[in-house]
C-alpha positions in Angstrom: 68.4 12.3 -1.6 70.9 11.6 -4.9 68.0 13.1 -6.8 68.6 16.4 -4.8 72.0 16.4 -5.3 72.2 15.8 -9.0 69.5 18.4 -8.9 71.6 21.1 -7.4 74.7 19.6 -9.1 72.8 20.8 -12.4 72.5 24.2 -12.0 76.3 25.0 -11.7 78.3 26.5 -14.1 80.2 23.7 -16.4 82.8 25.5 -18.4 82.4 24.5 -22.3 85.1 25.4 -24.7 85.8 26.8 -27.5 85.9 23.2 -29.6 82.8 21.8 -27.4 84.2 19.7 -25.4 84.0 19.8 -21.7 87.2 19.8 -19.7 88.0 18.0 -16.8 85.4 18.7 -14.2 87.8 20.2 -10.9 86.7 19.6 -7.7 84.3 22.5 -6.9 84.0 24.0 -3.8 79.6 24.4 -4.9 78.9 21.1 -4.9 81.1 20.7 -1.4 79.0 23.6 -0.1 75.8 21.8 -2.0 76.3 18.5 -0.6 76.8 20.0 3.4 73.7 22.1 2.6 71.7 18.7 1.6 72.6 16.6 4.4 72.0 19.7 7.0 68.6 19.8 6.4 66.3 17.1 9.1 63.0 15.4 7.9 60.4 18.3 7.4 62.8 19.7 5.4 63.2 17.3 3.4 60.0 15.9 2.9 59.2 20.3 1.1 62.2 19.6 -1.2 60.6 16.0 -2.7 57.3 17.3 -2.7 58.1 20.7 -4.4 62.1 20.4 -6.0 64.8 22.9 -5.5 63.3 26.2 -7.1 65.1 27.2 -10.3 64.7 31.1 -9.6 67.6 30.5 -7.6 70.1 28.5 -10.3 71.2 30.1 -12.9 72.9 28.0 -16.5 76.1 29.7 -17.7 77.5 28.8 -20.8 80.7 29.9 -23.0 80.7 31.2 -26.7 82.1 28.8 -28.9 84.5 32.2 -30.9 85.6 33.9 -27.3 85.6 33.5 -23.6 83.0 36.1 -23.1 79.9 33.7 -20.6 76.6 34.7 -20.5 73.9 34.0 -17.9 70.5 33.0 -18.3 68.1 33.5 -15.5 65.9 30.8 -15.3 62.9 32.6 -14.0 62.3 33.4 -17.6 62.1 29.9 -18.4 58.3 28.8 -18.5 56.6 25.1 -17.9 56.7 22.8 -14.8 59.0 23.1 -12.2 57.4 20.2 -10.4 57.9 16.0 -10.8 55.3 14.3 -10.4 56.3 11.3 -7.7 53.7 8.3 -8.0 55.6 6.6 -4.9 55.7 9.3 -2.6 51.8 8.8 -1.9 52.1 5.4 -0.7 55.0 6.3 1.4 52.2 8.0 3.6 50.3 6.1 6.0 46.6 7.5 6.4 45.8 6.5 9.7 42.7 4.9 10.9 40.4 5.7 7.2 40.3 1.5 6.7 39.9 0.6 10.1 37.0 3.9 10.3 35.3 1.8 7.0 35.5 -1.3 7.7 34.2 -1.2 10.8 31.3 1.3 9.6 30.3 -1.6 7.0 30.5 -5.0 9.4 28.3 -3.1 11.6 25.7 -1.7 9.3 25.7 -5.8 7.9 25.8 -7.0 11.8 22.1 -4.4 12.4 21.0 -5.9 8.8 21.5 -9.0 9.6 19.4 -8.9 13.6 16.7 -6.6 11.6 15.8 -9.4 9.0 16.8 -12.2 11.9 14.2 -10.6 14.1 11.5 -10.1 10.9 11.8 -14.5 10.7 11.5 -14.9 14.0 8.2 -12.5 14.4 6.6 -14.7 11.5 7.8 -18.2 12.9 5.9 -16.8 16.3 2.9 -16.4 14.5 2.4 -19.4 12.5 3.2 -21.0 15.6 0.2 -19.2 17.8 -2.2 -19.6 14.5 -1.5 -22.9 14.4 -1.7 -23.9 18.1 -5.5 -22.1 17.8 -5.9 -23.8 14.4 -5.6 -27.1 16.5 -7.0 -26.8 19.5 -10.1 -25.1 17.7 -10.8 -28.5 14.9 -10.5 -30.2 18.1 -13.0 -29.0 19.7 -15.7 -28.9 16.4 -14.8 -32.4 16.3 -15.9 -33.0 19.6 -19.3 -31.2 19.0 -19.8 -33.4 16.3 -19.5 -36.8 18.0 -21.5 -35.4 21.1 -17.8 -35.6 22.9 -17.0 -32.1 24.4 -20.0 -29.8 25.5 -20.5 -25.7 24.5 -21.2 -23.0 25.8 -25.1 -22.3 24.3 -26.8 -19.1 25.1 -30.4 -20.5 24.4 -31.8 -17.0 23.8 -29.5 -15.1 21.3 -29.2 -18.8 19.0 -32.6 -18.2 18.9 -32.5 -14.4 18.0 -29.6 -15.5 15.3 -32.5 -18.6 13.8 -34.6 -16.0 13.3 -32.4 -13.3 11.5 -31.8 -16.0 9.3 -35.3 -17.1 8.3 -36.0 -13.6 7.7 -33.3 -13.0 5.3 -34.2 -15.8 3.3 -37.5 -14.7 3.1 -36.8 -10.9 2.3 -34.3 -12.4 -0.2 -37.4 -14.2 -1.7 -39.2 -10.8 -1.9 -36.8 -9.1 -3.4 -36.0 -11.8 -6.1 -40.3 -11.5 -7.1 -39.5 -7.6 -6.5 -37.5 -7.6 -9.5 -39.2 -10.3 -11.5 -41.8 -8.0 -11.3 -40.0 -4.7 -12.6 -38.6 -6.6 -15.5 -42.3 -7.3 -16.9 -43.3 -4.3 -15.9 -40.9 -3.0 -17.7 -40.9 -4.4 -20.6 -44.4 -4.1 -21.0 -44.4 -0.6 -20.6 -42.3 -0.3 -23.6 -44.7 -2.6 -25.7 -47.2 0.0 -24.6 -45.1 2.7 -25.9 -43.9 1.0 -29.1 -48.1 0.2 -29.9 -49.0 3.6 -29.5 -46.7 5.0 -31.9 -47.8 2.9 -34.3 -50.8 3.2 -33.4 -50.9 7.2 -33.9 -49.0 6.5 -37.4 -52.1 4.0 -38.7 -53.9 7.3 -37.7 -52.8 9.3 -39.9 -52.0 6.8 -42.9 -55.9 5.9 -42.5 -58.3 8.5 -42.4 -61.3 6.3 -42.6 -60.1 5.0 -39.1 -58.4 8.0 -37.6 -60.2 9.1 -34.7 -60.1 5.2 -33.9 -56.1 4.6 -34.0 -55.8 8.4 -32.3 -57.9 7.0 -29.4 -56.2 3.9 -28.7 -52.7 5.9 -29.2 -54.0 8.7 -26.3 -54.5 5.9 -24.0 -51.6 3.9 -25.0 -49.8 6.6 -24.4 -51.3 7.6 -20.7 -50.4 3.7 -19.7 -46.8 4.0 -20.9 -46.6 7.2 -18.3 -48.5 5.8 -15.7 -46.1 2.5 -16.2 -43.4 4.6 -15.5 -44.5 6.4 -12.8 -45.0 3.6 -10.9 -41.9 2.2 -12.9 -39.9 4.5 -10.8 -41.7 3.9 -6.8 -41.1 0.2 -7.4 -37.6 0.3 -8.9 -37.2 2.6 -4.7 -38.7 -0.3 -3.4 -36.7 -2.2 -4.6 -33.5 -0.3 -3.5 -34.3 0.0 -0.3 -34.8 -4.0 0.3 -31.3 -4.2 -1.3 -29.8 -2.7 1.0 -31.4 -4.0 4.0 -31.1 -7.3 2.7 -27.7 -6.8 1.1 -26.3 -4.6 3.5 -28.2 -4.3 7.3 -28.7 -7.8 7.4 -25.2 -8.7 6.0 -23.2 -6.4 8.6 -25.0 -8.3 11.2 -24.6 -11.9 10.5 -21.0 -11.3 9.5 -20.8 -10.1 13.4 -22.4 -13.0 14.5 -20.2 -15.6 12.6 -17.5 -13.6 14.2 -19.2 -14.1 17.8 -19.1 -17.9 16.9 -16.2 -18.1 16.2 -15.2 -16.6 19.5 -17.4 -19.0 21.3 -15.5 -22.0 19.5 -12.6 -20.9 20.3 -13.2 -20.1 24.4 -15.0 -23.4 24.6 -11.2 -25.0 22.8 -9.7 -23.0 25.7 -11.8 -23.8 27.9 -11.3 -27.4 27.5 -7.7 -27.2 27.4 -8.1 -25.7 31.0 -10.0 -28.5 32.5 -7.7 -31.1 30.7 -4.4 -29.6 32.6 -6.9 -29.2 35.5 -7.2 -32.5 36.0 -3.8 -33.5 35.1 -0.5 -33.5 37.5 0.7 -30.7 40.2 4.4 -30.7 39.4 6.4 -27.2 38.9 5.9 -27.9 34.5 2.3 -28.6 34.8 1.5 -25.4 37.2 3.5 -23.2 34.7 1.2 -24.7 31.5 -1.5 -24.8 33.9 -0.9 -20.4 34.3 -0.4 -19.7 30.9 -3.6 -22.0 29.6 -5.4 -19.5 31.8 -4.7 -16.4 30.7 -5.5 -17.5 27.0 -9.1 -18.7 28.8 -9.4 -15.4 30.1 -8.1 -13.8 27.1 -10.7 -16.1 25.0 -13.4 -15.6 27.2 -13.0 -11.6 27.3 -12.9 -11.9 23.1 -16.5 -13.8 23.4 -18.3 -11.7 25.7 -17.7 -8.8 24.1 -18.5 -10.2 20.9 -21.7 -12.1 22.1 -22.7 -7.7 23.7 -22.2 -6.5 20.0 -24.0 -9.3 18.9 -26.8 -8.5 20.8 -26.9 -4.6 20.2 -27.1 -5.4 16.4 -30.0 -7.8 16.5 -32.1 -5.2 17.9 -31.4 -1.8 16.1 -31.3 -3.9 13.3 -35.0 -5.1 14.8 -35.9 -1.4 14.9 -34.5 -0.3 11.0 -36.3 -3.0 9.8 -39.8 -2.7 10.5 -39.1 1.6 10.3 -38.1 0.8 6.4 -40.7 -1.8 5.4 -43.7 0.2 7.1 -42.5 3.0 4.6 -41.4 0.7 1.5 -45.3 -1.6 2.0 -47.2 1.7 2.4 -45.8 3.0 -0.4 -45.3 -0.5 -2.5 -49.8 -0.9 -1.8 -49.9 3.1 -2.6 -48.6 2.8 -6.0 -50.0 -0.6 -7.3 -53.7 0.8 -6.4 -53.5 3.9 -8.0 -52.2 2.5 -11.2 -54.4 -0.2 -11.8 -57.4 2.0 -10.3 -56.2 4.5 -13.4 -56.3 7.5 -10.8 -53.2 9.7 -12.4 -53.2 11.9 -9.8 -53.3 9.5 -6.7 -50.4 8.2 -8.4 -48.3 11.2 -8.3 -49.0 11.9 -4.9 -47.4 8.6 -4.0 -43.9 9.4 -5.4 -43.9 13.0 -3.9 -45.1 11.8 -0.5 -42.2 9.5 -0.2 -39.8 12.2 -2.4 -39.3 9.7 -4.8 -37.7 11.6 -8.3 -38.9 10.0 -11.8 -35.8 10.8 -13.7 -36.5 11.5 -17.1 -37.0 9.2 -20.9 -33.5 8.3 -21.7 -31.7 9.3 -19.2 -29.7 6.5 -19.2 -28.5 6.2 -22.3 -25.4 7.7 -23.4 -25.5 10.8 -25.6 -24.0 11.0 -29.4 -20.9 12.4 -28.2 -20.4 10.2 -25.5 -21.4 6.7 -28.1 -19.1 8.7 -30.6 
C-alpha cells in the first residue's frame, strides 16, 4: 500500500528553480487526496492495483526550464515501455485450494490399486503352486503304493489289451519303416550307379569303333533300367511317406491321448484312496468338511477319467479303420511296383503309378538352380 501511495505521489508536480535545485515540498492537497483515495479502496480494487499498477495515462510530468518560469507538461501516454512491474511474491499469496490434495489422493489411489493387483497375482500363483504340490504328492504316493502292491488301481482289461496291441503294432510298423527307408537308399545308389554306367558305355561306344554296337546295347539297357528304377523309387518313396504319416502322426496322436488317460487314471485312484482313508476316520465337524472336499475332488477326477477313457476308445476304433484302409492301398502299390520292375514290364510299372496318382519329379528337380547357387 505504501508503494501505491508513493507511485501516486511521484506523478505530482515537482517545482524546479532556475538553479536546478528543488525547493521545499509544501503540504500539497493532492497528496492528501491521493492518500485518502488509496485508503478508501476496497479489497478488490487493491488487488487490481497491485496486479496492474497505476494508470500512467492519467498522470503527467511537469518541469520548469532553466531560464524561465514556463512549465512544460509531458503526457505520459507518449512514453513507451512496460508499465507493469512483476511481483514474484504475489502468486505465493494466493493459495490454490484442492489441487494438491486431489493430486495426492489420485497418486495414492493408483499406487494402492497397483499394490492390490500385484498382491492378487501373487496369491493366485501361490494357490496354483499349492494345488500342484498337493496333487503331485498324492499321485506319487499312489504310484509307489501300486508298485509295492499296497494300493489298489482301476483296471479296464479290454481297453488295456487294445492299448498293448497298439504299442506292439507301432513297434513293428516302425521296423517296416526303417527297412523301407534302407531299401530306398540302397536302390537310389544303384540307380545312380546304373546312370553313370550307361553314360560310360555311351562314351566308349563313340571312342571304340570296333565295339560300338556292344557298348551301345549296354548303354541303352542301363538307361532303360535307370528310368524304370526312378519310377520304382517314386512308388517306394510314396510308400515310405504314407507309413511315416501313419506311425509318427496318427498312431502317435492316439498314444498321446492314452498317456493323458493313464495320468487321469492315476489321479483318480489317488483321490479315491484319499477319500477312502478319510471315510475310515472320525466323524467330527472338521473331518466331515474334509470328507466333503475330498468327495468333490473325487467326482472331478472321476469325470475327467471317464471322459478320457471314452476318447481313447473312440480313437482306437478310428485308428484301426484308418490303418487297414491305408495299409491295404500301400501294400498293393508296393507289390505291383516291385513285381513290374523286376519283371521288366515298364508299361505295368507306369500304370501302377497312374493308378495311385503318383507323380514323378523330373530329374534334377531337387537340385537348386544356378541362380540360387549364386
